[in-house]
C-alpha positions as CSV (number, residue, x, y, z in Angstrom):
1,M,55.9,-42.9,-151.6
2,L,56.6,-39.3,-149.9
3,W,58.1,-36.8,-151.3
4,V,61.3,-35.1,-149.6
5,V,63.3,-31.3,-150.5
6,K,66.6,-32.2,-149.6
7,R,68.4,-28.5,-149.2
8,D,69.6,-27.8,-152.9
9,G,66.3,-27.6,-153.6
10,K,65.9,-31.2,-155.8
11,M,63.2,-33.1,-154.8
12,K,63.6,-36.7,-153.1
13,K,61.5,-40.0,-153.0
14,K,61.8,-41.1,-149.4
15,Q,60.0,-45.1,-148.8
16,V,57.1,-44.8,-145.9
17,K,56.7,-47.7,-144.6
18,H,53.0,-48.2,-143.5
19,I,51.0,-51.3,-143.2
20,L,47.8,-52.6,-144.6
21,T,46.0,-55.6,-142.6
22,T,42.8,-57.2,-141.9
23,G,40.2,-57.9,-139.7
24,K,37.2,-60.0,-139.7
25,R,34.2,-61.2,-137.0
26,K,31.4,-62.8,-138.9
27,T,30.1,-61.1,-141.7
28,A,31.8,-57.5,-140.8
29,V,35.2,-56.5,-142.3
30,A,37.9,-54.0,-141.5
31,R,40.8,-52.5,-143.1
32,A,43.4,-51.1,-141.3
33,T,46.3,-48.7,-143.1
34,I,49.2,-48.3,-140.0
35,K,51.7,-46.0,-141.1
36,P,54.6,-44.0,-138.2
37,G,52.3,-41.1,-137.3
38,M,51.5,-39.5,-133.2
39,G,49.1,-42.1,-132.4
40,R,46.0,-40.9,-134.4
41,V,43.0,-43.8,-134.6
42,V,40.1,-43.1,-137.3
43,I,37.9,-45.0,-137.7
44,N,35.4,-44.8,-141.0
45,G,37.1,-41.2,-141.0
46,I,35.8,-40.7,-137.4
47,P,38.2,-40.7,-134.2
48,L,38.5,-42.8,-131.5
49,D,37.7,-41.2,-129.0
50,L,33.7,-39.8,-130.9
51,W,33.3,-43.6,-131.5
52,Q,29.8,-44.5,-130.4
53,P,28.5,-46.0,-128.4
54,E,30.5,-45.9,-125.7
55,Y,31.3,-50.1,-124.9
56,T,32.5,-50.9,-128.8
57,R,35.1,-47.6,-127.9
58,I,36.7,-49.5,-125.0
59,R,36.9,-52.8,-126.7
60,I,39.2,-51.9,-129.9
61,R,40.8,-49.1,-127.4
62,E,41.8,-52.6,-125.4
63,S,44.5,-53.9,-128.6
64,L,46.3,-50.1,-128.3
65,M,46.4,-50.4,-124.3
66,L,48.3,-54.0,-125.0
67,A,50.4,-51.6,-127.3
68,G,51.2,-49.3,-124.6
69,E,53.6,-46.6,-125.9
70,L,53.9,-48.7,-129.4
71,S,50.6,-47.5,-130.3
72,Q,51.5,-43.9,-129.9
73,R,54.2,-44.0,-132.4
74,V,51.7,-45.0,-135.1
75,D,48.6,-43.1,-136.8
76,I,46.1,-45.7,-137.7
77,K,43.3,-45.6,-140.5
78,V,40.1,-48.0,-140.2
79,N,37.4,-48.5,-143.0
80,V,34.9,-51.2,-141.5
81,K,32.2,-52.3,-143.2
82,H,28.7,-54.8,-142.6
83,G,28.0,-56.7,-140.0
84,G,26.6,-55.3,-136.7
85,I,28.1,-52.8,-134.3
86,S,30.2,-56.0,-131.7
87,S,30.9,-57.5,-135.0
88,Q,32.5,-54.5,-136.6
89,A,34.4,-53.7,-133.1
90,D,35.8,-56.8,-132.6
91,A,37.0,-57.0,-136.8
92,T,39.1,-53.4,-136.4
93,R,40.0,-54.8,-132.9
94,Q,42.3,-57.6,-134.6
95,A,42.8,-55.5,-137.6
96,I,44.7,-53.2,-135.3
97,A,46.6,-55.1,-133.6
98,K,47.7,-57.2,-136.3
99,G,48.9,-54.3,-137.6
100,I,50.5,-53.3,-135.0
101,V,52.5,-56.6,-134.1
102,E,53.3,-56.6,-137.8
103,F,54.4,-53.2,-138.1
104,F,57.0,-53.3,-134.9
105,N,57.2,-56.8,-135.7
106,D,57.7,-57.4,-131.9
107,E,57.6,-61.2,-131.2
108,K,56.8,-60.1,-127.4
109,L,53.9,-58.0,-128.0
110,K,52.6,-60.8,-130.3
111,K,52.4,-62.8,-126.9
112,V,51.1,-61.1,-125.0
113,Y,48.2,-60.3,-127.8
114,L,47.5,-63.7,-127.5
115,D,47.7,-64.5,-124.0
116,Y,44.8,-62.1,-123.4
117,D,42.8,-62.5,-126.6
118,R,43.2,-65.2,-128.6
119,N,41.2,-63.1,-130.8
120,L,43.0,-59.6,-131.3
121,L,45.0,-62.0,-133.5
122,V,43.8,-65.6,-134.8
123,Y,40.3,-65.0,-136.6
124,D,37.3,-67.2,-135.7
125,S,35.6,-68.8,-137.7
126,R,32.5,-70.2,-136.1
127,R,29.6,-68.9,-137.9
128,T,25.4,-70.3,-137.0
129,E,24.3,-73.2,-138.5
130,P,21.9,-73.1,-141.6
131,H,18.2,-73.4,-141.0
132,K,16.9,-76.6,-141.8
133,P,13.9,-77.5,-144.6
134,S,10.0,-77.1,-142.8
135,R,11.1,-76.2,-140.0
136,S,13.1,-72.6,-141.1
137,K,11.7,-70.5,-138.6
138,K,12.3,-72.2,-135.3
139,G,15.8,-72.7,-136.1
140,A,18.7,-75.3,-137.3
141,R,17.4,-78.0,-135.4
142,R,14.2,-77.7,-133.0
143,H,11.6,-80.5,-134.2
144,K,8.2,-80.6,-133.5
145,Q,7.8,-82.1,-130.3
146,R,5.7,-85.6,-130.2
147,S,4.1,-86.9,-127.5
148,K,4.7,-90.5,-126.8
149,R,1.3,-91.5,-124.7
C-alpha cells in the first residue's frame, strides 16, 4: 500500500504491485521482493555492485542481463540464508528470475530464461546421498577393498 496526497489535500490509498518469490539451491533459501523502481538490487542489505566474491556477483547479474531493460524498471530486495556462497548465489539468481517473470508476466522472457539455464526458474532437487553405517567416514557407497587371492 502507498498513501498518495491528492490535490484537494485528502489522503488516498494506492495499490502498488509487488511480488514475493523464493529461490532454493541445496540448503540455501533466497526470498526476493520485487516492486516498481529504478533497477536497484540489494542482497542482505548490500548493493549488488559491492557483493563479494566477484564470481557470485556475475552469476547473480546473469538473470538481470537476460531480462534486459525490464530489470531497470524494478527494485529488487533479496534476503538469503543458509548454504554456502555458491548455493546462495544460485538461490538468489533463481528468486530474481522467477520474480521478474512473474512481475512482467512475459512468456518470451520465460522462454529466454529456460533456454539459457533451466535452473533460473526450476528448482534443482539433487541432494547428496546419506552416508551408510559402518563406513560413514569414507562416503555413501565406498566399501573396503577386498583381495581375491
